[in-house]
C-alpha positions, 0 to 999 in steps of 0.5 A, a space after each residue: 920410196 921402196 914399197 916394203 918400207 912404206 908398208 912397214 911404216 904404215 902398219 907400224 903407225 896403225 898398230 901403235 895408234 891401235 895400242 894407244 887407243 886400246 890402252 886408253 879404252 882399258 883404263 878404269 873410269 876416273 883413273 888418272 895417268 900416273 904422274 911423272 916420277 923423277 928418279 935420283 941416282 942416290 938415296 940421300 936426295 930422296 924426300 922422307 915422308 912419314 907413313 900414315 899409320 893409325 894409332 893402335 887400339 888399346 881398349 881391346 882386351 886380349 882373349 885367352 888362347 886355347 890349346 889346339 889338340 890334334 885330331 885323334 887317330 882311329 884304331 883302324 890300320 892304315 891302308 896301303 896302296 896296291 903297289 906298296 903291298 905288292 913290294 912288301 910281299 916280294 921283300 919277304 
């Protein structure tokens, strides 16, 4: 067997096993591997399951909404940046 082919075979196997071990090490405790999912080509054969939606609470009273007023603007003039002040002086 050629030496370079043997090298890639050994290194590839070691890296693959290392990634599998790292993946198993990083899984959270108590987690299970995801179950195999059978995919269907069409949506017509997919099972339909009603979602678990809790019943809405009807005993909660609606609170009145208060109007939010924007903050009052100060009487002081707005400051311009140094650049915009220089451009305004040139335009006069």
